[in-house]
Structure formats: structure tokens, C-alpha cells
One Martini backbone bead per residue (centre of mass of N, CA, C, O) as a GRO file, in nm:
protein
   39
    1LEU     BB    1   0.934   0.598  -3.051
    2ASN     BB    2   0.797   0.399  -3.246
    3THR     BB    3   0.876   0.530  -3.510
    4PHE     BB    4   1.182   0.485  -3.469
    5ALA     BB    5   1.170   0.178  -3.426
    6ASP     BB    6   1.048   0.109  -3.706
    7LYS     BB    7   1.329   0.243  -3.835
    8SER     BB    8   1.585   0.178  -3.660
    9ASP     BB    9   1.649   0.455  -3.476
   10PHE     BB   10   1.880   0.447  -3.243
   11LEU     BB   11   1.992   0.734  -3.207
   12THR     BB   12   1.728   0.886  -3.145
   13ILE     BB   13   1.641   0.719  -2.906
   14THR     BB   14   1.889   0.774  -2.734
   15LYS     BB   15   1.857   1.084  -2.721
   16ARG     BB   16   1.572   1.088  -2.595
   17ILE     BB   17   1.642   0.925  -2.335
   18ASN     BB   18   1.958   1.046  -2.264
   19GLY     BB   19   2.047   1.325  -2.425
   20GLY     BB   20   2.265   1.134  -2.575
   21THR     BB   21   2.586   0.934  -2.655
   22ASN     BB   22   2.667   0.792  -2.416
   23GLY     BB   23   2.753   0.464  -2.478
   24LEU     BB   24   2.660   0.382  -2.766
   25ALA     BB   25   2.833   0.137  -2.849
   26ASP     BB   26   2.734  -0.050  -2.625
   27ARG     BB   27   2.431  -0.037  -2.688
   28GLN     BB   28   2.451  -0.135  -2.978
   29ALA     BB   29   2.572  -0.411  -2.917
   30LEU     BB   30   2.341  -0.510  -2.734
   31TYR     BB   31   2.117  -0.479  -2.943
   32GLU     BB   32   2.232  -0.674  -3.155
   33ARG     BB   33   2.237  -0.918  -2.967
   34ALA     BB   34   1.933  -0.924  -2.905
   35LEU     BB   35   1.832  -0.963  -3.194
   36LYS     BB   36   1.955  -1.246  -3.236
   37VAL     BB   37   1.772  -1.377  -3.015
   38LEU     BB   38   1.472  -1.260  -3.103
   39VAL     BB   39   1.486  -1.319  -3.437
   0.00000   0.00000   0.00000
């Protein structure tokens, strides 16, 4: 997963962890929100 994280490949990471893309839009929004706080 680190390789995908280094590339900011959110979709592939999501599929690997969850096996699909259910709730992807919500997770993407939360991820982007977290990045604003952390970076």
C-alpha cells in the first residue's frame, strides 16, 4: 500500500482495503479534508 500512497493513488488503496468502491466519494472527501489539516 505504501507504493500506492506515495503516488496518492486513493482509488487503488480503497479497492485493496475494502474490495470495492462503496462510499468512495465520502472517503475521498474526508481524505482531502484531513490533508488540509495535516499538510
